[in-house]
C-alpha positions in Angstrom: -50.6 118.5 188.0 -52.7 117.5 190.9 -55.2 115.5 188.8 -52.4 113.5 187.3 -51.0 112.6 190.7 -54.5 111.4 191.8 -54.7 109.2 188.7 -51.3 107.6 189.4 -52.3 107.0 193.0 -55.6 105.5 192.0 -54.0 103.2 189.4 -51.4 102.1 192.0 -54.1 101.3 194.5 -56.1 99.4 191.8 -53.0 97.4 190.8 -52.2 96.5 194.5 -55.8 95.5 195.1 -55.9 93.4 191.9 -52.6 91.6 192.8 -53.8 90.9 196.4 -57.1 89.6 195.1 -55.4 87.4 192.5 -53.0 86.1 195.1 -55.9 85.2 197.4 -57.8 83.4 194.7 -54.7 81.4 193.7 -53.9 80.5 197.3 -57.5 79.3 197.9 -57.5 77.2 194.8 -54.1 75.6 195.6 -55.3 74.9 199.2 -58.5 73.2 197.9 -56.5 71.1 195.5 -54.2 70.1 198.3 -57.2 69.1 200.5 -58.6 67.0 197.7 -55.3 65.2 197.3 -55.0 64.6 201.0 -58.5 63.2 201.2 -57.9 60.9 198.2 -54.7 59.7 199.7 -56.4 59.0 203.1 -59.2 57.0 201.3 -56.6 55.0 199.4 -54.8 54.3 202.6 -58.0 53.1 204.3 -58.8 50.8 201.3 -55.3 49.4 201.4 -55.5 48.7 205.1 -58.9 47.1 204.7 -57.5 44.9 201.9 -54.5 44.0 204.2 -56.8 43.1 207.1 -58.7 40.7 204.8 -55.8 38.2 205.2 -55.5 38.5 209.0 -57.2 35.9 211.2 -57.8 36.0 214.9 -56.8 33.2 217.3 -58.3 33.1 220.8 -56.5 31.0 223.5 -57.6 30.7 227.1 -55.2 32.4 229.5 -54.1 31.3 232.9 -56.7 33.5 234.5 -60.2 32.1 234.4 -62.4 34.1 232.2 -59.6 35.7 230.3 -58.3 34.8 226.8 -55.3 35.8 224.8 -56.1 37.1 221.3 -53.4 36.6 218.6 -53.5 37.8 215.0 -52.2 35.6 212.3 -51.1 37.2 209.0 -51.9 34.7 206.3 -49.6 36.5 203.8 -46.4 36.7 205.9 -47.1 34.0 208.4 -46.4 36.4 211.3 -48.3 36.0 214.6 -48.8 39.2 216.5 -49.8 39.5 220.1 -53.2 41.1 220.5 -55.2 42.1 223.5 -56.3 40.0 226.5 -60.0 39.8 226.3 -62.9 38.6 228.5 -64.2 35.2 227.5 -65.9 32.2 229.0 -64.6 28.6 228.6 -68.1 27.5 228.1 -68.1 29.3 224.8 -65.6 26.8 223.4 -67.3 23.7 222.0 -66.0 20.2 222.7 -64.5 20.3 219.2 -62.6 23.6 219.8 -58.9 24.0 219.6 -58.3 24.5 223.4 -60.1 21.2 224.2 -58.1 19.4 221.5 -54.9 20.9 222.8 -55.7 19.9 226.3 -56.5 16.3 225.2 -53.2 16.0 223.4 -51.3 17.4 226.4 -53.1 15.1 228.8 -52.3 12.1 226.5 -48.6 12.8 226.8 -48.6 13.7 230.5 -50.0 10.3 231.5 -46.9 8.4 230.3 
């Protein structure tokens, strides 16, 4: 009777080992598929964001503090203007045909009345 008990024990150990190994393989495969899906979704999100940024322009306006400029973002699709960062800039970088100089000229024309 002892040899038969050993056979049953050996078979039970083999079955448990096989089930554990199969579970580990399936878990690893599902985990890899999930990583691939996550990576694909991340890349698609980055492409969509880049496509969205394509229609956004930057507007730079001199601030009250000399050497500082306000940066605004204009969304060409929705028409929304979002406040950006305050950046370092020099008034000399604006040409005489730039928007700040034209705006100043228009303001000065009305303020002389």
